[in-house]
C-alpha positions in Angstrom: -15.2 -3.9 19.6 -11.9 -2.2 20.6 -10.0 -0.2 18.0 -6.4 0.4 17.7 -4.9 3.0 15.3 -1.7 1.4 13.8 0.8 1.5 11.1 0.6 -1.8 9.5 3.1 -1.5 6.7 6.4 0.3 6.5 8.1 2.5 5.9 9.3 -0.4 3.4 10.6 -0.7 0.0 8.4 -2.1 -2.6 9.8 -5.0 -4.6 9.0 -6.0 -8.2 6.5 -8.6 -6.6 3.7 -9.0 -6.3 4.7 -9.3 -2.6 2.3 -9.7 0.3 3.1 -7.0 2.8 0.2 -7.5 5.3 -2.2 -10.1 6.3 -5.1 -9.2 8.5 -4.8 -11.2 11.8 -7.5 -13.7 12.9 -10.4 -12.1 14.8 -9.5 -8.6 13.4 -10.9 -6.2 10.8 -8.5 -3.6 9.3 -9.8 -0.4 8.0 -7.2 1.2 5.9 -7.0 5.0 6.6 -4.1 6.0 4.5 -1.8 4.6 1.9 1.4 6.6 1.2 3.8 5.8 -1.6 6.8 7.9 -2.3 9.2 7.8 -5.2 12.6 9.5 -4.3 14.3 8.5 -7.5 15.0 10.5 -10.6 12.8 8.2 -12.8 9.0 7.6 -12.8 8.1 4.1 -11.4 4.8 2.2 -11.7 3.0 0.9 -8.6 0.4 -1.9 -8.3 -1.6 -2.7 -5.3 -4.1 -5.5 -4.6 -6.4 -6.4 -1.8 -6.4 -10.1 -2.0 -4.3 -12.2 -4.3 -2.9 -10.1 -7.1 -5.3 -10.2 -10.1 -6.9 -7.6 -12.3 -10.2 -7.8 -10.3 -8.5 -7.2 -6.9 -6.2 -4.2 -7.8 -6.9 -0.8 -6.5 -3.8 0.4 -8.4 -2.8 -1.2 -11.6 0.6 0.0 -12.9 0.0 3.6 -11.7 2.9 5.8 -12.6 4.5 7.7 -9.7 6.5 10.7 -11.1 10.2 11.2 -10.6 11.4 13.3 -7.6 12.3 16.8 -8.6 12.7 20.2 -6.7 9.3 21.5 -5.8 7.5 18.5 -7.2 4.7 16.8 -5.2 3.5 14.4 -7.8 6.2 11.9 -6.9 4.0 10.6 -4.3 0.6 8.9 -3.9 -1.8 9.4 -1.0 -5.0 7.5 -0.7 -7.2 8.0 2.4 -9.4 5.0 1.8 -11.3 3.8 3.7 -10.8 0.2 2.7 -12.2 -2.5 5.0 -10.4 -5.8 5.2 -11.6 -8.9 7.0 -9.4 -11.4 8.8 -7.0 -13.4 6.6 -7.2 -10.9 3.8 -3.8 -9.9 2.3 -2.4 -6.8 0.8 0.0 -7.2 -2.2 2.1 -4.6 -3.9 4.5 -4.4 -6.7 6.7 -1.8 -8.4 8.1 -1.5 -11.9 11.6 -1.0 -10.5 12.7 -3.0 -7.5 13.3 -1.4 -4.2 12.8 2.3 -5.2 9.2 3.2 -4.0 8.7 3.5 -0.3 5.3 2.5 1.1 3.5 3.3 4.5 0.0 2.0 5.3 -2.0 3.1 8.4 -5.1 1.3 9.5 -7.7 1.1 12.3 -7.6 -2.5 13.7 -10.8 -3.7 15.2 -11.1 -6.9 17.3 -14.2 -8.8 16.1 
């Protein structure tokens, strides 16, 4: 089973959504290795992320507040190193409390199955 390390999302702005940002391709398993969300704004913004269709039971983040950017502040970002294993056709959906402020990058190992 060949493995490819890949950036599967971003850098991309997060809409108020929920918006599908990635769908695992056919014959592939994706293992998320890093989710990075950054808030460059002067106000806190909430972040929601689901694996699968957005619902309370599929959320790994549910209106998680990401602090405002300020000099010397590192709480204005979220880093999650998983791992989360996703099968073919599984989607990732994200949403933000404020449109197009948060920036997201997701890295994963893609395995051909």
